[in-house]
C-alpha positions in Angstrom: -26.6 41.0 66.1 -28.5 44.3 66.3 -25.7 46.1 64.6 -25.6 43.6 61.7 -29.4 43.9 61.3 -29.3 47.7 61.3 -26.5 47.7 58.7 -28.5 45.3 56.5 -31.7 47.4 56.8 -29.7 50.5 55.9 -28.1 48.8 52.9 -31.4 47.6 51.7 -32.9 51.1 51.9 -30.0 52.6 50.0 -30.4 49.9 47.3 -34.1 50.7 47.0 -33.4 54.5 46.7 -30.8 53.9 44.0 -33.2 51.7 42.1 -36.0 54.2 42.2 -34.0 57.4 41.8 -31.3 56.2 39.4 -30.1 59.3 37.4 -30.1 59.4 33.6 -27.2 57.6 32.0 -25.1 59.9 29.9 -22.1 57.6 29.5 -21.1 54.1 30.6 -19.1 55.1 33.6 -18.0 52.5 36.1 -19.7 52.4 39.4 -18.8 50.6 42.6 -18.4 46.8 42.1 -18.3 47.1 38.3 -15.5 46.2 35.9 -15.0 46.3 32.2 -14.9 42.9 30.3 -13.1 43.6 27.1 -14.4 46.3 24.8 -18.1 45.3 24.8 -19.4 44.8 28.4 -19.4 46.2 31.9 -20.0 43.6 34.5 -21.2 43.6 38.1 -21.2 40.3 39.9 -23.2 39.5 43.1 -25.2 42.7 43.1 -27.7 42.3 45.9 -31.2 43.3 44.6 -33.9 43.9 47.2 -37.3 42.2 47.1 -40.5 43.7 48.6 -39.8 42.0 52.0 -36.2 43.2 52.1 -34.6 39.9 51.1 -31.6 40.4 48.9 -31.1 38.3 45.8 -27.7 37.8 44.3 -27.7 39.2 40.7 -25.1 39.4 38.0 -25.5 42.2 35.5 -23.7 42.3 32.1 -24.4 45.6 30.3 -23.2 46.9 26.9 -20.2 49.2 27.2 -21.8 51.5 24.6 -23.6 54.4 26.1 -27.4 54.5 26.0 -30.3 52.5 27.3 -30.9 48.9 26.4 -33.5 46.1 26.6 -32.7 43.5 29.3 -32.9 39.8 29.4 -33.6 38.3 32.8 -32.7 34.7 33.8 -33.7 33.6 37.3 -31.9 30.4 38.3 -31.8 27.9 41.2 -29.1 25.6 39.7 -25.9 27.6 39.7 -24.6 31.1 40.7 -23.5 32.2 37.2 -19.8 31.8 37.9 -19.2 29.0 35.4 -17.7 29.7 32.0 -20.9 29.1 30.1 -22.8 31.8 32.1 -19.9 34.2 31.7 -19.8 33.7 27.9 -23.5 34.0 27.6 -23.6 37.3 29.5 -20.9 38.8 27.4 -22.5 37.6 24.2 -25.8 39.3 24.9 -24.0 42.4 26.0 -22.3 42.5 22.6 -25.7 42.2 21.0 -26.9 45.3 22.8 -28.8 43.7 25.6 -28.3 43.9 29.4 -28.0 40.3 30.6 -29.3 39.8 34.2 -28.6 36.5 35.9 -30.2 36.1 39.3 -30.2 33.3 41.9 -33.7 32.6 43.2 -34.5 33.0 46.9 -32.6 30.7 49.2 -30.1 29.4 46.6 -26.4 30.1 46.5 -25.7 33.7 47.5 -29.3 34.8 47.6 -30.9 35.4 51.0 -34.0 33.7 52.2 -35.2 30.1 52.5 -35.4 27.8 49.5 -38.9 26.3 48.8 -39.7 25.6 45.2 -42.1 27.8 43.2 -43.9 29.7 46.0 -41.8 32.9 46.0 -41.2 33.1 42.3 -44.2 35.3 41.3 -43.3 38.1 43.8 -39.5 37.9 43.4 -39.7 37.8 39.6 -42.1 40.7 39.4 -39.9 42.7 41.8 -36.8 42.0 39.8 -38.5 43.0 36.5 -39.5 46.3 38.1 -36.1 46.8 39.5 -34.6 46.3 36.0 -37.1 48.6 34.4 -36.1 51.5 36.7 -32.4 51.3 36.2 -30.5 54.0 34.3 -29.3 51.5 31.7 -32.7 50.1 31.0 -34.9 51.2 28.0 -37.9 50.0 29.9 -38.2 46.6 28.2 -37.6 43.2 29.8 -37.4 39.8 28.2 -37.0 36.5 30.0 -35.7 33.1 28.9 -34.5 29.7 30.3 -35.6 26.1 30.6 -37.3 24.0 33.2 -37.3 25.8 36.6 -36.0 28.8 34.7 -39.2 28.7 32.7 -41.2 28.4 35.9 -39.8 31.7 37.1 -40.9 33.3 33.8 -44.5 32.2 34.0 -44.9 32.8 37.7 -43.2 36.2 37.2 -45.7 37.2 34.5 -48.7 36.8 36.8 -48.6 40.4 38.1 -48.0 42.0 34.7 -45.0 44.2 35.3 -45.2 47.1 32.8 -41.6 46.3 31.8 -42.1 42.6 30.8 -42.7 42.3 27.1 -41.5 38.9 25.9 -40.7 35.5 27.3 -39.0 32.3 25.9 -39.9 29.5 28.4 -38.5 26.1 27.3 -39.7 22.7 28.6 -42.0 24.5 31.0 -44.1 23.3 33.9 -47.5 25.1 33.9 -50.2 23.4 35.9 -48.1 22.0 38.8 -50.6 19.4 39.8 -51.6 17.9 36.4 -48.4 18.2 34.3 -45.7 18.2 37.0 -46.6 16.2 40.1 -49.7 14.1 39.5 -50.5 13.4 35.9 -53.6 11.3 35.9 -53.6 11.5 39.7 -50.5 9.3 40.1 -47.3 10.7 41.4 -44.7 11.4 38.8 -42.3 9.5 41.1 -39.2 9.1 39.0 -39.0 12.7 37.9 -40.0 14.3 41.2 -37.8 12.2 43.5 -34.9 12.5 41.1 -35.2 16.2 41.2 -35.8 16.4 44.9 -32.7 14.3 45.6 -30.5 17.0 44.0 -32.2 20.1 45.2 -31.8 20.1 49.0 -30.2 23.0 50.8 -28.7 26.1 49.4 -26.4 24.7 46.8 -27.9 21.3 46.1 -25.9 18.8 48.2 -26.8 15.9 46.1 -25.7 12.5 47.2 -25.6 9.3 45.3 -28.9 7.5 46.1 -29.1 3.8 45.8 -32.2 3.9 43.6 -32.8 0.1 43.7 -33.4 0.7 47.4 -34.9 4.2 47.5 -37.7 3.6 45.0 -39.1 0.7 47.0 -39.3 2.7 50.2 -42.7 2.5 52.0 -44.4 4.5 53.1 -43.9 6.9 50.2 -43.7 9.8 52.6 -40.3 8.5 53.8 -38.7 8.2 50.4 -37.2 11.7 50.5 -35.3 10.8 53.7 -34.1 7.6 52.0 -32.3 9.7 49.4 -30.6 11.7 52.1 -32.6 14.8 51.2 -35.7 14.9 53.5 -36.9 18.2 52.1 -40.1 19.6 53.6 -41.4 20.5 50.2 -41.1 16.9 49.0 -43.2 15.8 51.9 -45.7 18.5 51.0 -45.9 17.3 47.4 -46.6 13.7 48.6 -49.1 14.7 51.2 -51.3 16.6 48.7 -52.4 13.9 46.2 -55.6 15.7 45.2 -55.9 19.1 43.5 -56.4 21.3 46.6 -55.5 24.8 47.8 -51.8 23.8 47.9 -51.8 23.3 44.1 -54.1 26.2 43.3 -51.4 28.6 44.4 -49.0 27.0 41.9 -51.5 26.7 39.0 -50.4 29.0 36.1 -53.2 27.5 33.9 -55.8 29.0 36.2 -54.2 32.5 35.7 -54.1 32.6 31.9 -56.2 35.8 31.8 -53.5 37.5 33.9 -50.7 37.0 31.4 -50.0 39.9 29.0 -46.5 39.0 27.6 -45.6 37.5 24.2 -44.2 34.0 24.6 -42.0 31.6 22.6 -43.0 28.2 24.0 -40.4 25.4 23.3 -40.8 21.8 24.3 -40.1 18.2 23.4 -42.3 15.2 22.6 -40.5 13.2 25.3 -40.3 16.1 27.8 -41.7 15.6 31.3 -43.4 18.9 30.9 -44.7 18.5 27.4 -48.3 19.1 28.5 -47.3 22.3 30.3 -45.8 23.6 27.1 -48.8 22.8 25.0 -51.3 24.1 27.5 -49.4 27.4 27.9 -49.4 28.0 24.2 -53.1 27.0 23.5 -54.2 28.8 26.6 -52.5 32.0 25.8 -53.8 32.1 22.2 -57.3 31.7 23.6 -57.2 33.5 26.9 -54.2 35.8 27.0 -55.1 39.1 28.7 -54.3 41.4 25.7 -54.5 41.2 21.9 -50.7 41.7 21.9 -50.2 38.6 24.0 -52.8 36.4 22.2 -51.3 37.3 18.8 -47.6 36.9 19.8 -47.5 33.3 20.9 -45.2 30.7 19.2 -44.8 27.0 19.7 -41.8 24.8 18.8 -41.8 21.1 19.7 -39.0 18.8 18.8 -38.3 15.0 19.4 -36.5 15.8 22.6 -36.7 14.8 26.3 -36.0 17.1 29.2 -32.4 18.1 28.5 -30.4 21.3 28.0 -28.9 20.1 24.7 -31.2 18.0 22.6 -29.8 14.9 21.0 -31.1 13.2 17.9 -30.1 9.5 18.5 -31.7 7.5 21.2 -31.4 3.7 21.7 -30.9 3.1 18.0 -33.6 5.6 16.9 -32.0 8.3 14.8 -34.1 11.4 14.2 -31.3 12.9 12.0 -29.2 16.0 12.6 -32.1 18.3 11.6 -33.7 17.4 14.9 -31.3 19.8 16.7 -32.1 23.5 16.9 -29.9 26.4 17.6 -31.8 27.9 20.4 -29.5 30.9 20.8 -30.1 32.0 17.2 -33.8 31.5 17.7 -33.8 33.7 20.9 -31.9 36.4 19.0 -34.6 36.5 16.3 -37.4 36.5 18.9 -36.1 39.2 21.2 -34.7 41.4 18.4 -38.2 41.4 16.8 -40.1 42.1 20.1 -37.7 44.2 22.1 -35.8 46.0 19.4 -38.4 46.2 16.7 -36.1 44.5 14.1 -38.1 43.5 11.0 -36.5 40.0 10.6 -39.6 38.3 9.4 -39.8 35.9 12.4 -43.2 37.3 13.7 -44.7 36.7 10.2 -43.9 33.0 10.2 -46.6 30.5 11.1 -46.9 30.3 14.9 -46.5 26.5 15.2 -43.5 24.4 14.2 -43.3 20.7 15.0 -41.0 17.8 14.3 -42.7 14.8 12.7 -41.0 11.7 14.2 -40.7 8.7 11.9 -40.6 11.0 8.9 -38.0 13.1 10.7 -38.9 16.5 9.2 -40.0 19.8 10.6 -43.4 21.3 9.5 -45.0 24.6 10.2 -48.7 24.9 11.1 -51.1 27.7 11.8 -52.6 26.3 15.0 -52.4 23.6 17.6 -54.1 21.2 17.6 -54.1 21.0 13.9 -57.5 22.0 12.4 -57.5 19.3 9.7 -57.1 16.5 12.3 -59.3 13.4 11.9 -59.8 12.0 15.4 -60.1 8.2 14.8 -61.0 5.5 17.2 -58.9 2.3 17.1 -60.7 -0.4 19.0 -59.3 -3.3 21.0 -60.1 -6.9 19.9 -59.0 -10.3 21.1 -60.1 -13.8 21.7 -59.6 -13.3 25.4 -55.8 -13.8 25.4 -54.2 -10.5 24.7 -51.6 -10.9 27.4 -48.2 -10.0 26.1 -46.9 -9.4 22.6 -47.4 -13.1 21.7 -51.1 -12.9 22.6 -54.1 -12.6 20.3 -54.9 -8.9 20.8 -55.5 -6.8 17.6 -56.3 -3.1 17.0 -58.5 -1.8 14.2 -61.1 0.9 13.4 -63.8 -1.8 13.4 -66.2 -1.7 16.3 -66.0 -4.8 18.5 -68.8 -7.4 18.5 -71.5 -7.8 21.1 -70.1 -10.9 22.6 -66.3 -10.3 22.2 -64.6 -11.8 25.3 -62.8 -9.7 27.9 -59.1 -9.9 28.8 -57.7 -10.3 32.3 -54.4 -9.8 34.1 -53.0 -9.5 37.6 -51.4 -6.4 38.8 -48.9 -7.1 41.6 -47.3 -3.9 43.1 -44.3 -5.9 44.0 -43.7 -6.9 40.4 -44.7 -3.7 38.5 -44.1 -3.1 34.8 -40.7 -1.4 34.6 -40.3 2.1 33.0 -38.2 2.3 29.9 -38.1 5.7 28.4 -40.9 8.2 28.0 -41.6 11.7 29.3 -39.2 11.9 32.1 -36.7 14.3 33.6 -33.7 12.7 35.1 -32.8 10.5 38.0 -33.4 6.7 38.2 -34.5 6.1 34.6 -33.5 7.9 31.3 -36.1 9.6 29.2 -36.8 9.4 25.5 -37.7 6.6 22.9 -36.5 3.1 23.7 -37.0 -0.4 22.4 -39.3 -2.2 24.8 -39.8 -5.5 23.0 -38.8 -7.6 25.9 -41.1 -5.7 28.4 -44.1 -6.2 26.1 -43.8 -10.0 26.6 -45.1 -9.7 30.1 -48.5 -11.4 31.0 -49.6 -8.3 33.0 -49.6 -6.2 29.8 -52.5 -6.4 27.3 -51.2 -5.8 23.8 -53.4 -4.8 20.8 -51.7 -4.4 17.5 -52.7 -3.5 13.9 -51.5 -5.6 11.0 -48.5 -4.1 9.1 -49.6 -0.8 7.6 -50.2 -0.8 3.9 -49.6 3.0 3.8 -48.1 5.4 6.3 -50.3 6.9 9.1 -49.5 10.2 10.7 -50.5 10.7 14.3 -50.1 14.3 15.4 -52.0 15.8 18.2 -53.6 15.0 21.6 -54.2 11.3 22.4 -56.7 9.7 24.8 -57.5 6.1 25.6 -61.0 5.0 26.8 -60.8 1.8 28.8 -63.8 -0.1 30.2 -62.5 -2.2 33.1 -63.2 -3.7 36.5 -61.0 -4.6 39.4 -61.0 -6.7 42.5 -59.5 -3.7 44.3 -61.2 -0.6 45.6 -58.4 1.5 44.1 -55.8 0.7 41.4 -54.2 2.2 38.3 -54.7 1.8 34.6 -52.0 2.7 32.1 -52.0 3.1 28.3 -49.0 3.3 25.9 -48.9 4.0 22.2 -46.1 2.0 20.5 -44.5 2.0 17.0 -43.6 -1.5 16.1 -40.8 -1.5 13.4 -40.4 -4.3 10.8 -37.0 -5.2 12.3 -38.7 -6.0 15.7 -38.0 -2.8 17.6 -41.0 -1.6 19.7 -40.6 2.1 20.4 -42.7 3.9 23.0 -44.4 7.0 21.5 -46.7 8.3 24.2 -48.2 7.0 27.5 -50.5 8.0 30.3 -52.1 6.8 33.5 -55.3 7.2 35.5 -55.5 6.5 39.3 -58.8 4.7 39.4 -60.1 6.6 42.4 -60.4 9.7 40.2 -62.5 8.0 37.5 -65.6 10.2 38.3 -63.7 13.4 39.2 -61.8 14.7 36.2 -60.7 17.8 38.1 -59.0 15.6 40.8 -60.4 17.6 43.6 -62.0 14.6 45.3 -62.1 10.8 44.7 -64.4 7.9 44.8 -63.3 4.3 45.5 -64.3 1.5 43.2 -66.9 -1.2 43.8 -65.0 -4.4 43.2 -66.2 -6.2 40.1 -68.1 -3.2 38.7 -67.3 -2.0 35.2 -66.1 1.6 35.0 -65.1 3.9 32.1 -61.5 5.1 32.6 -60.3 8.0 30.4 -56.5 8.1 30.2 -54.7 11.1 28.8 -51.6 10.3 26.9 -50.8 13.9 26.2 -49.7 14.3 22.6 -47.2 13.4 20.0 -46.3 13.7 16.3 -45.2 10.4 14.7 -45.4 8.9 11.2 -46.1 5.2 11.4 -44.5 4.2 8.2 -45.6 1.6 5.7 -44.9 -1.8 7.1 -44.9 -0.6 10.7 -47.6 -1.5 13.2 -49.6 0.7 15.6 -49.8 -0.9 19.0 -51.5 0.0 22.3 -50.5 -1.6 25.6 -52.8 -1.6 28.6 -51.6 -2.4 32.1 -51.6 -1.0 35.7 -48.1 0.2 36.3 -45.2 2.0 34.8 -42.6 2.1 37.6 -40.8 4.2 38.6 -42.2 6.8 36.2 -45.3 6.7 38.4 -45.6 5.5 42.0 -47.0 2.1 42.6 -50.7 1.9 43.6 -50.8 -0.5 46.6 -54.4 -1.4 45.6 -55.7 -1.0 49.2 -57.8 2.1 48.8 -56.0 3.9 51.6 -53.8 7.0 51.4 -51.1 5.9 49.0 -48.4 8.0 50.6 -48.9 6.3 54.0 -49.3 2.7 52.9 -46.8 0.1 54.1 -48.6 -2.9 52.7 -49.8 -3.9 49.2 -52.2 -6.4 47.7 -52.6 -7.8 44.2 -55.5 -6.7 41.9 -57.3 -8.8 39.4 -58.0 -6.6 36.4 -60.6 -7.2 33.6 -60.6 -5.1 30.4 -63.7 -5.2 28.3 -63.9 -4.6 24.6 -67.3 -5.3 23.1 -70.2 -3.4 21.7 -71.4 -2.3 25.1 -67.9 -1.5 26.4 -65.9 -0.5 23.3 -62.5 0.1 24.7 -60.3 2.1 22.3 -57.6 4.7 21.7 -58.5 7.9 19.9 -55.7 8.9 17.5 -55.3 12.3 15.9 -54.8 11.3 12.2 -53.5 13.9 9.8 -54.5 13.3 6.2 -51.6 12.9 3.8 
């Protein structure tokens, strides 16, 4: 054992010396472990790159065969080891374009050393790898990064320490604030996405099983759900055991470090992506708070009608956004990196910084900022005769203020019969993401439905959405949900955006602490539905649905007031939603004049 340890320390030291003292590159000669791939690339697979603590990370390097120094693109990946055909082809393609393509497995995955624990090591390891690249003989001193989802995580975390070599990033569908937009939006656990991901990310290579979701998702206490999937990861239990924004989440919060970031960024997301809010916050935050003028002025935002997927579709459950909804990300990355790393005057940096897809109209539009400056934030108020339960009830929605004596609406939330998730901002796992027809779900009595008359002219809703709900409960803790729906003339009822608020956080918008409810007392609940861009066409109707569950997108609140992750029992909650002059419940829609 001592001999093996000594050998490893010696190898690590040699690797560090080579990294620091690499001689100037006069010609693209082959070194140990390298081989030529056709006429355009020299490849080195499984190069072990040392981190600051001596841990070696498995790295594939594809460099142009042409002599000289080149900009590099770094991809840090927990999902595969780069041996598949797609990774091989991508590496060769970027080498042909004059870039060094570097694909690295993150710590504890595949051939990389160390222990796998999501997120925590990515800042140090990404920074160390960027510096290693910048010191290589084939490097011109410029590093770009790209990749989606966790591969976007490694980009933002890797930008915190501002490596002098990091110039440009292209994070797609990115987490950013790991409490608010990843694990606990509105204070409720993003159950479907988190447990779905956790079930496939155990061990070094992701020994995913085939969970029986009908059984797993009902596991109580919540803390034991990871074990029910066959992947009892310690980090899943850590996620669940930290339901408030505390020191555990502060370490992972990129939003809190906006003033540390100095790189240009092409931010790409989807209206139905589970990390939509992270993409929007990373863009707006960098424009306002980026460390340097270069960073603040070189931010771009692209949002399409997509969920969290590698290859965006344009047809979902009968909703056809048209072929223009797809984007050639590869060509986009070429324009971005050519402009920023090679100084190519291709006009891309001169284009408006924001490009969004308007669903319903199914067109792309460029804007100069986000949110859009010409937005008219408009309150649509809830009305009923006290029977807004289900789509056949008497709930209406309008810009008119409610009357002084308008009756309230009531429903019963039973955690054993929660409103089922159908579509929305999800990742993968037990329920599919995207837009879906939910007409049958809206018939439930535990959903309050408020709908406009058929529109006489089209209404564009583009921007952030919030719902203000005045309500009381018989429980000391419960949830309130809100959903924006586009009702089509043919009867389809398509989910556009949704949100949730765990009631215990009603008075603590930073979610660092909580306050239980006094049963029967009316509270103001502010629900964040994130954002969208949708044209409600003439003849369509704008609808808002209010309830207390959206399962399994979010975990069920047992209504007991105890620690949700430890509860083994549930109770029903009698909910009352008020909409009168004193308690004017409403949704605030960002209307774009047309």
